[in-house]
C-alpha positions as CSV (number, residue, x, y, z in Angstrom):
1,X,0.0,0.0,0.0
2,X,1.1,3.5,-0.7
3,X,1.5,6.1,2.1
4,X,0.1,9.5,1.7
5,X,1.6,12.3,3.8
6,X,-0.7,15.0,5.1
7,X,0.4,18.3,6.7
8,X,-1.0,18.6,10.3
9,X,0.8,21.6,11.7
10,X,4.2,23.1,12.3
11,X,6.9,22.3,14.8
12,X,6.5,25.8,16.2
13,X,3.0,24.8,17.4
14,X,4.3,21.7,19.2
15,X,7.1,22.4,21.8
16,X,9.1,19.5,23.2
17,X,7.1,17.4,25.7
18,X,3.8,18.4,24.3
19,X,1.0,16.6,22.5
20,X,-1.7,17.8,20.1
21,X,-4.8,16.1,18.7
22,X,-5.3,16.2,14.9
23,X,-7.7,14.8,12.3
24,X,-5.6,14.7,9.2
25,X,-8.1,12.7,7.1
26,X,-11.7,11.5,7.5
27,X,-11.7,8.5,9.9
28,X,-8.3,9.3,11.4
29,X,-7.7,10.8,14.8
30,X,-4.1,11.1,15.9
31,X,-2.1,12.5,18.8
32,X,1.2,14.0,17.6
33,X,3.9,14.1,20.2
34,X,7.2,16.0,20.4
35,X,9.9,14.0,22.2
36,X,13.0,16.2,22.5
37,X,12.5,17.6,19.0
38,X,11.4,14.3,17.3
39,X,7.7,14.1,16.4
40,X,5.7,10.9,16.6
41,X,2.1,10.1,15.8
42,X,-0.2,7.6,17.4
43,X,-3.9,6.8,17.5
44,X,-5.8,9.4,19.6
45,X,-8.0,6.8,21.3
46,X,-6.8,4.5,24.1
47,X,-7.4,0.8,23.4
48,X,-8.4,0.2,27.1
49,X,-11.3,2.4,27.7
50,X,-11.5,4.8,24.7
51,X,-9.8,7.8,26.5
52,X,-8.7,10.6,24.2
53,X,-4.9,10.4,24.3
54,X,-4.1,14.0,23.4
55,X,-5.6,15.0,26.7
56,X,-3.0,12.9,28.5
57,X,0.5,13.9,29.7
58,X,3.8,13.2,28.0
59,X,6.3,11.4,30.4
60,X,9.6,11.1,28.6
61,X,8.7,9.2,25.4
62,X,5.4,7.9,26.8
63,X,1.9,9.2,26.4
64,X,-0.4,8.6,29.4
65,X,-4.1,7.9,28.9
66,X,-6.1,10.4,31.0
67,X,-8.8,7.9,31.8
68,X,-7.0,4.9,33.5
69,X,-3.3,6.0,33.3
70,X,-2.2,3.5,30.8
71,X,1.3,4.4,29.5
72,X,2.1,3.9,25.8
73,X,5.4,4.3,24.0
74,X,4.9,6.9,21.3
75,X,7.8,5.3,19.4
76,X,6.3,1.8,19.2
77,X,2.7,2.1,20.5
78,X,3.4,-0.6,23.1
79,X,1.8,-0.5,26.5
80,X,4.6,0.1,29.1
81,X,2.6,0.4,32.3
82,X,-1.0,0.4,33.5
83,X,-4.1,-1.8,32.8
84,X,-3.7,-4.6,30.4
85,X,-4.7,-3.5,26.9
86,X,-3.6,-3.7,23.3
87,X,-0.9,-1.4,21.8
88,X,-2.0,1.8,20.1
89,X,-1.3,2.3,16.4
90,X,1.7,4.4,15.3
91,X,2.0,6.4,12.1
92,X,4.9,7.5,10.1
93,X,5.9,11.2,10.5
94,X,8.2,13.3,8.3
95,X,9.2,16.9,8.4
96,X,9.0,19.3,5.4
97,X,10.9,22.3,6.7
98,X,9.0,23.3,9.9
99,X,5.8,21.5,8.8
100,X,4.8,18.2,10.4
101,X,3.3,15.6,8.0
102,X,1.8,12.3,9.0
103,X,1.4,9.2,6.8
104,X,-1.8,7.3,6.2
105,X,-2.1,4.2,4.0
106,X,-4.1,4.6,0.8
């Protein structure tokens, strides 16, 4: 499958340690996360209880679900701590100058 990259904002809008919710394409909800200058994208809905991930806190390279405090690696999507649940999906990210682009499969 081909990957289509869609611009979702600029790095100026996402300081290190912060997360932002975006909807780059119909049917996609993502949380974009800045970990020390590197941007990652994951699903914006927790697999445990449906919490909206971009409302959670960033702790190092983990995003914490605000509902039941499940910790997910933004690099791999894997659960690192908290209630047992499936990993969250990750998405490719690339930079075009200061612009953040996320990849979706077509």
